[in-house]
C-alpha positions in Angstrom: 141.4 26.5 159.1 139.5 26.3 155.8 135.8 25.8 156.1 133.9 23.2 154.0 132.5 26.1 151.9 136.0 27.5 151.2 137.1 24.0 150.2 134.2 23.7 147.8 134.9 27.1 146.3 138.6 26.1 145.8 137.4 22.9 143.9 135.0 25.0 141.8 137.7 27.3 140.7 140.1 24.5 139.6 140.9 24.5 135.9 139.3 21.7 133.9 142.5 21.8 131.7 144.5 21.1 134.8 142.3 18.2 136.0 141.9 16.5 132.6 145.6 15.2 132.3 145.2 13.7 135.7 142.1 11.8 134.5 144.1 10.6 131.5 147.0 9.6 133.7 144.8 7.7 136.1 143.1 5.8 133.2 146.4 5.0 131.5 148.0 3.6 134.7 145.1 1.0 134.7 145.4 0.2 131.0 142.6 2.4 129.8 142.8 5.1 127.1 142.3 8.8 126.6 139.6 8.0 124.1 137.6 6.2 126.9 138.0 9.2 129.2 136.8 11.4 126.4 133.8 9.2 125.7 132.8 9.4 129.4 133.2 13.2 129.5 131.2 13.6 126.3 128.5 11.3 127.6 128.3 13.2 130.9 128.4 16.8 129.7 127.3 16.8 126.0 130.6 18.3 124.9 132.3 16.9 121.8 136.0 16.9 120.9 136.0 20.4 119.5 133.9 22.1 122.2 135.8 20.4 125.0 139.1 21.4 123.5 137.9 25.0 123.4 137.1 24.8 127.1 140.6 23.5 127.8 142.2 26.2 125.7 140.3 28.9 127.6 141.4 27.2 130.9 137.9 27.4 132.3 137.2 26.6 135.9 135.2 23.4 136.7 132.3 25.8 137.5 132.4 27.3 134.0 133.0 23.9 132.4 129.7 22.6 133.9 127.8 25.9 133.5 128.6 25.9 129.8 128.1 22.1 129.2 125.8 21.6 126.3 123.6 19.1 128.2 124.1 17.0 131.3 123.2 13.4 130.4 119.7 12.6 131.6 120.9 9.3 133.1 123.2 10.9 135.7 120.8 9.9 138.4 121.9 6.3 137.7 125.4 7.2 138.9 125.7 6.0 142.5 128.3 5.0 144.9 131.1 6.6 147.0 133.8 8.9 145.8 136.1 11.0 148.1 134.2 9.5 151.0 130.8 10.8 149.9 127.9 9.1 148.3 127.4 10.9 145.0 123.7 10.5 145.0 123.5 12.3 148.4 125.6 15.4 147.6 123.4 18.4 148.0 125.4 21.1 146.2 124.5 20.7 142.4 127.9 21.7 141.1 129.8 19.5 143.6 127.6 16.6 142.7 128.4 17.1 138.9 132.1 17.2 139.7 131.8 14.0 141.8 129.8 12.3 139.1 132.8 13.0 136.8 135.2 11.7 139.4 133.1 8.5 140.0 132.9 7.7 136.3 136.7 8.0 135.9 137.2 5.9 139.0 134.9 3.2 137.5 137.0 3.3 134.3 140.2 2.9 136.3 138.8 0.0 138.2 138.2 -1.9 134.9 134.4 -1.5 134.6 133.0 -2.1 131.1 132.2 1.1 129.2 128.5 0.1 128.7 128.1 -0.1 132.5 130.0 3.2 133.1 127.7 4.8 130.5 124.7 3.3 132.2 123.4 1.5 129.2 
Protein backbone atom coordinates (compact mmCIF):
# COMPACT_ATOMS: atom_id res chain seq x y z
CA UNK A 1 0.00 0.00 0.00
CA UNK A 2 1.44 3.36 -1.02
CA UNK A 3 1.89 5.93 1.70
CA UNK A 4 0.82 9.56 1.39
CA UNK A 5 4.50 10.51 1.03
CA UNK A 6 4.97 8.01 -1.82
CA UNK A 7 1.88 9.38 -3.54
CA UNK A 8 3.22 12.95 -3.22
CA UNK A 9 6.59 11.90 -4.61
CA UNK A 10 4.84 10.27 -7.57
CA UNK A 11 2.96 13.52 -8.29
CA UNK A 12 6.16 15.59 -7.97
CA UNK A 13 7.88 13.40 -10.57
CA UNK A 14 5.05 13.71 -13.11
CA UNK A 15 6.07 15.44 -16.31
CA UNK A 16 4.67 18.91 -16.82
CA UNK A 17 4.64 18.17 -20.57
CA UNK A 18 2.38 15.19 -19.83
CA UNK A 19 0.00 17.18 -17.65
CA UNK A 20 -0.27 20.26 -19.88
CA UNK A 21 -2.34 18.59 -22.66
CA UNK A 22 -4.78 17.37 -20.01
CA UNK A 23 -5.27 20.96 -18.85
CA UNK A 24 -5.87 22.04 -22.46
CA UNK A 25 -8.33 19.19 -23.00
CA UNK A 26 -10.22 20.01 -19.80
CA UNK A 27 -10.49 23.67 -20.80
CA UNK A 28 -11.50 22.88 -24.39
CA UNK A 29 -14.28 20.54 -23.25
CA UNK A 30 -15.81 23.51 -21.43
CA UNK A 31 -15.42 25.94 -24.33
CA UNK A 32 -12.25 27.59 -23.02
CA UNK A 33 -8.99 27.98 -24.95
CA UNK A 34 -5.36 27.00 -24.79
CA UNK A 35 -4.52 30.70 -24.68
CA UNK A 36 -6.53 31.05 -21.47
CA UNK A 37 -4.73 28.06 -19.93
CA UNK A 38 -1.40 29.61 -20.94
CA UNK A 39 -2.38 32.98 -19.47
CA UNK A 40 -3.17 31.30 -16.17
CA UNK A 41 0.10 29.34 -16.13
CA UNK A 42 2.15 32.43 -17.02
CA UNK A 43 0.39 34.41 -14.28
CA UNK A 44 1.01 31.70 -11.69
CA UNK A 45 4.64 30.87 -12.51
CA UNK A 46 6.18 33.82 -14.32
CA UNK A 47 6.99 31.68 -17.34
CA UNK A 48 6.31 33.05 -20.82
CA UNK A 49 5.58 31.20 -24.05
CA UNK A 50 9.24 30.60 -24.85
CA UNK A 51 10.41 29.58 -21.38
CA UNK A 52 7.42 27.31 -20.74
CA UNK A 53 7.92 25.63 -24.12
CA UNK A 54 11.55 24.90 -23.17
CA UNK A 55 10.37 23.23 -19.96
CA UNK A 56 8.01 21.05 -21.99
CA UNK A 57 10.72 20.14 -24.47
CA UNK A 58 12.99 19.11 -21.60
CA UNK A 59 10.08 17.07 -20.16
CA UNK A 60 10.78 18.42 -16.68
CA UNK A 61 8.98 17.07 -13.64
CA UNK A 62 6.43 19.20 -11.81
CA UNK A 63 9.04 19.62 -9.09
CA UNK A 64 11.57 21.06 -11.56
CA UNK A 65 8.87 23.10 -13.31
CA UNK A 66 8.10 24.94 -10.07
CA UNK A 67 11.72 25.02 -8.83
CA UNK A 68 12.76 26.78 -12.04
CA UNK A 69 9.69 29.01 -12.32
CA UNK A 70 10.82 32.61 -12.78
CA UNK A 71 8.57 34.00 -10.04
CA UNK A 72 5.50 32.65 -8.33
CA UNK A 73 2.78 35.28 -8.47
CA UNK A 74 2.63 37.27 -5.21
CA UNK A 75 -1.17 36.92 -5.17
CA UNK A 76 -1.21 33.11 -4.89
CA UNK A 77 -2.35 33.51 -1.30
CA UNK A 78 -5.68 34.70 -2.75
CA UNK A 79 -6.28 31.25 -4.30
CA UNK A 80 -8.64 29.43 -1.95
CA UNK A 81 -11.07 26.57 -2.15
CA UNK A 82 -11.10 22.82 -2.55
CA UNK A 83 -9.31 20.76 -5.17
CA UNK A 84 -8.84 16.99 -5.00
CA UNK A 85 -10.64 17.03 -1.66
CA UNK A 86 -8.17 19.40 0.00
CA UNK A 87 -8.40 23.09 0.81
CA UNK A 88 -5.51 24.59 -1.16
CA UNK A 89 -4.82 27.26 1.44
CA UNK A 90 -4.29 24.55 4.10
CA UNK A 91 -1.86 22.30 2.20
CA UNK A 92 1.34 22.21 4.22
CA UNK A 93 3.84 20.90 1.67
CA UNK A 94 4.95 23.96 -0.40
CA UNK A 95 5.38 22.07 -3.70
CA UNK A 96 2.08 20.22 -3.38
CA UNK A 97 0.39 23.52 -2.62
CA UNK A 98 1.79 25.07 -5.82
CA UNK A 99 0.62 22.08 -7.87
CA UNK A 100 -2.85 22.32 -6.33
CA UNK A 101 -2.94 26.08 -6.97
CA UNK A 102 -2.39 25.27 -10.63
CA UNK A 103 -5.10 22.60 -10.57
CA UNK A 104 -7.52 24.97 -8.82
CA UNK A 105 -7.01 27.74 -11.38
CA UNK A 106 -7.62 25.33 -14.28
CA UNK A 107 -10.74 24.02 -12.50
CA UNK A 108 -12.02 27.58 -12.17
CA UNK A 109 -11.42 28.14 -15.89
CA UNK A 110 -13.30 24.95 -16.76
CA UNK A 111 -16.18 26.00 -14.52
CA UNK A 112 -16.61 29.19 -16.54
CA UNK A 113 -15.18 31.71 -14.11
CA UNK A 114 -14.13 35.04 -15.63
CA UNK A 115 -10.40 35.42 -16.30
CA UNK A 116 -10.12 38.55 -14.14
CA UNK A 117 -11.48 36.57 -11.17
CA UNK A 118 -9.21 33.60 -11.88
CA UNK A 119 -6.21 35.94 -12.01
CA UNK A 120 -7.34 37.55 -8.74
CA UNK A 121 -7.65 41.07 -10.17
